[in-house]
C-alpha positions as CSV (number, residue, x, y, z in Angstrom):
1,M,87.9,-19.6,80.5
2,K,86.7,-18.4,77.1
3,K,83.3,-19.9,77.9
4,N,83.1,-18.0,81.2
5,I,84.0,-14.7,79.5
6,A,81.4,-15.2,76.8
7,L,78.8,-16.1,79.3
8,T,79.6,-13.0,81.4
9,L,79.6,-10.7,78.4
10,G,76.3,-12.2,77.1
11,T,74.6,-11.8,80.5
12,S,76.0,-8.2,80.9
13,F,74.7,-7.4,77.4
14,I,71.2,-8.7,78.2
15,L,71.0,-6.9,81.5
16,T,72.2,-3.7,79.9
17,I,69.5,-3.9,77.3
18,M,66.8,-4.7,79.8
19,S,67.8,-1.9,82.2
20,S,67.9,0.7,79.3
21,C,64.4,0.0,78.2
22,D,61.6,2.2,79.4
23,N,60.1,-0.1,82.0
24,Q,57.0,2.0,82.6
25,P,53.8,0.1,82.2
26,A,51.6,1.1,79.2
27,S,49.0,2.6,81.4
28,E,47.8,5.2,79.0
29,T,47.0,5.5,75.4
30,N,46.0,8.9,74.2
31,N,45.1,9.9,77.8
32,V,42.6,7.0,78.1
33,P,43.6,4.5,80.8
34,V,44.5,1.1,79.3
35,D,42.2,-0.7,81.8
36,M,39.3,1.1,80.1
37,I,40.2,-0.4,76.8
38,E,40.1,-4.1,76.1
39,N,40.5,-5.5,72.7
40,P,37.2,-7.3,71.9
41,S,38.8,-9.3,69.1
42,T,41.1,-11.0,71.6
43,S,38.5,-11.6,74.3
44,S,38.0,-15.3,75.2
45,D,34.4,-14.6,76.3
46,P,32.1,-14.0,73.4
47,A,29.5,-12.4,75.6
48,K,32.1,-9.9,76.9
49,T,33.1,-9.1,73.4
50,T,29.7,-7.6,72.5
51,E,29.4,-5.8,75.8
52,M,32.6,-4.0,75.1
53,L,31.6,-2.7,71.7
54,T,29.7,0.5,70.9
55,E,28.6,2.1,67.6
56,I,29.9,5.1,65.8
57,T,27.9,7.0,63.2
58,F,29.5,9.6,60.9
59,D,27.6,12.3,59.1
60,N,29.7,11.3,56.1
61,L,32.7,9.0,55.6
62,N,33.8,10.8,52.5
63,H,34.8,14.4,51.6
64,D,35.8,16.0,48.3
65,F,37.9,19.2,48.6
66,G,37.6,19.7,44.9
67,D,40.3,21.7,43.1
68,I,42.9,23.2,45.3
69,I,46.3,25.0,44.6
70,E,49.5,23.1,45.3
71,K,51.1,24.1,48.7
72,Q,47.6,24.9,50.1
73,K,46.7,23.3,53.4
74,V,43.0,22.4,53.6
75,E,41.0,20.9,56.5
76,H,37.8,19.1,57.0
77,T,36.0,18.0,60.1
78,F,34.3,14.6,60.1
79,T,31.5,14.7,62.7
80,F,30.3,11.5,64.4
81,K,27.9,10.4,67.2
82,N,28.3,7.6,69.7
83,T,25.1,5.7,68.8
84,G,26.0,2.7,71.1
85,K,25.3,2.0,74.7
86,I,28.8,2.4,76.2
87,D,31.5,5.0,76.1
88,L,33.3,5.3,72.7
89,L,37.0,5.2,73.0
90,I,39.0,6.3,70.0
91,N,42.4,4.7,70.5
92,N,44.2,6.1,67.4
93,C,43.7,7.7,64.0
94,E,46.3,6.9,61.3
95,A,46.7,8.7,58.0
96,A,47.9,6.8,55.0
97,C,50.8,9.3,54.5
98,G,52.6,12.2,56.2
99,C,50.7,14.8,54.1
100,T,47.6,14.2,56.3
101,V,47.3,15.0,60.0
102,P,44.2,13.8,61.9
103,R,43.2,15.2,65.3
104,W,40.6,13.3,67.4
105,P,39.1,13.4,70.9
106,K,41.3,11.7,73.4
107,Q,38.6,11.4,76.1
108,P,35.7,8.9,76.1
109,I,32.6,10.0,74.2
110,K,29.4,9.1,76.1
111,P,26.4,7.4,74.4
112,G,24.4,10.0,72.5
113,E,27.3,12.5,72.5
114,T,29.0,13.8,69.3
115,G,32.6,14.4,68.5
116,D,34.8,15.5,65.6
117,I,37.8,14.2,63.8
118,K,39.7,17.0,62.1
119,V,41.8,16.2,59.1
120,V,44.4,18.6,57.6
121,F,45.8,17.9,54.2
122,D,49.0,19.6,53.0
123,S,49.1,19.6,49.2
124,E,52.7,20.6,48.8
125,G,54.3,18.3,46.2
126,R,51.0,16.5,45.6
127,S,49.8,17.7,42.2
128,G,47.1,15.7,40.5
129,V,44.2,13.8,42.0
130,N,44.8,12.6,45.6
131,N,42.6,10.0,47.2
132,K,43.6,9.7,50.9
133,M,42.3,7.8,53.9
134,V,42.4,8.1,57.7
135,T,41.8,4.9,59.7
136,V,40.0,5.4,63.0
137,Y,40.7,2.7,65.7
138,A,38.1,2.4,68.4
139,N,36.0,0.0,70.5
140,I,33.6,-0.6,67.6
141,P,32.8,-3.7,65.5
142,D,35.9,-4.6,63.4
143,N,37.9,-2.2,65.6
144,K,38.2,0.4,62.9
145,I,36.5,2.6,60.3
146,V,38.0,4.4,57.4
147,L,37.4,8.0,56.5
148,N,38.2,9.1,52.9
149,F,38.9,12.4,51.1
150,R,39.8,13.5,47.7
151,A,41.5,16.6,46.4
152,N,42.5,17.6,42.9
153,V,45.8,19.5,43.4
154,R,46.6,22.0,40.7
155,A,50.3,22.8,40.2
156,V,51.4,26.4,41.0
157,Q,52.0,28.4,37.9
158,N,55.4,30.0,37.6
159,Q,55.0,33.8,37.3
160,E,58.1,35.2,35.6
């Protein structure tokens, strides 16, 4: 009897968890259909791997904001060009911390076209030299590229 109750409770628990999950297929990532994005590093066909990659060329991978005042928000735009032969699909851009917010194009960038990744840095509570990075994930060799920036945040002087 106890065995039947335990089995019934266990089955009910599993069914409850399964039915409460969002069962929608992962059909989109950043407004780009998943069927347009395949992970070349997991492809079993080496020829297909190179066909699915493109090239991205940035004007500059590094930016120095110089000296800024604490609590100041500064932004920089990293400009890039799709120098490959197929559409560039930026799947995600991740900042190393919450003080940095990247914005990137969600739609494919055609070969020869340019695009921008805008980075906003909030210096509040970040006095001193800050070296930050934003990782760009796309259908490029190694699947990612890193953008770097630096800012020397000067503390706000108390005016009493």
